[in-house]
N, C-alpha and C positions, 0 to 999 in steps of 0.2 A: 619604715623610715621614709621620710619625705625627701624628694629630690630637690637639692639646694643649688643646682647648677644655674637656673635662671636668676636667682637672687645673687649669686656670686658674680655672674656676668654683669648684671646691672650695677652692682657695687663697684666692680672694676671700671666700668664706663664712667660712673660718677666721679671716682677718684682721679681718673685720667683727665676728665674735663676740668676738675678743680685745679689740678696741677698745671694744665695749660693756661687757665685763666690767671693764676698767680704768676706764672712765668711772664706772660704778656704784660701784666700790670707792672711787674718789677722792671722789665726792660724799658717801659715808658718812663717810669720814675727816674731811672738811671740815665736816660737819654741815649740808649743804645740803638733805638730804631732808626735814626737818621744817619748813623755813622757810615753806612755803605752807599749812601746816595751821592751822586756826582754833584759837585758844587756848580751852580749856575753862574756863568760869567756876568759881571756888571760892566756896562759900558758908560764912560763919562764923556767921551768925545768921539765924533765920527769924522771920516774923511771920504769924500766922493772921488772915486777912481776916474782919472782922466786918460786921454789917449797917450799910450806909451808907458803908463805906470806899471810897475811890477811890485811884488811883495818885498823884494830886497830893498828897492829904492824907498819904499814907504817906511820900512823899519828904520832905515838910515835917517830919513828926513825927521822922523819923530823920536829918534834915539831909543828905539825899542829893541829888546832882545828877541831873538826868534822864538824862544820859549814863551815869553809873555804875549807876543803877537799871536802865536798859534792858540794860546789858551783863551784869549779874549775874542778870537774869531774862530770858534769851533766849526768844523766841517767846511772850512774854506778851501777851495781848490785854486791855488796860486797860478796854475797853468790855464785857468779859464776865467780870468778877471775880465770884466766888461766895463765900458765907459758908463759912469753913473752909478756903479755899484757902491754901496756904503760899507766901509770897513771901520771897525772899532780901532782907535789909535791911543786910547787912554781908558784905563779901567782896572778891574781886578777879577781874578778867576780863582 
């Protein structure tokens, strides 16, 4: 009797490969691949920081919520603003 283990192993690998290929294609068709990506903020208007400016005053001047201001200025450290720094004051995130 012939040994069918190599043929069984190759068949299993081929079936697994086919399953993975179909799964990936289906997720692309359904648009599931980008659902976990963070949305990139879009800035429509910028403001140059001047002497004495702080994040609170800027949000008040441009009538922004803290949540929106933080979302359109990711990774901003409000404790380290510098004169001439550009901040987004209108946009979407």
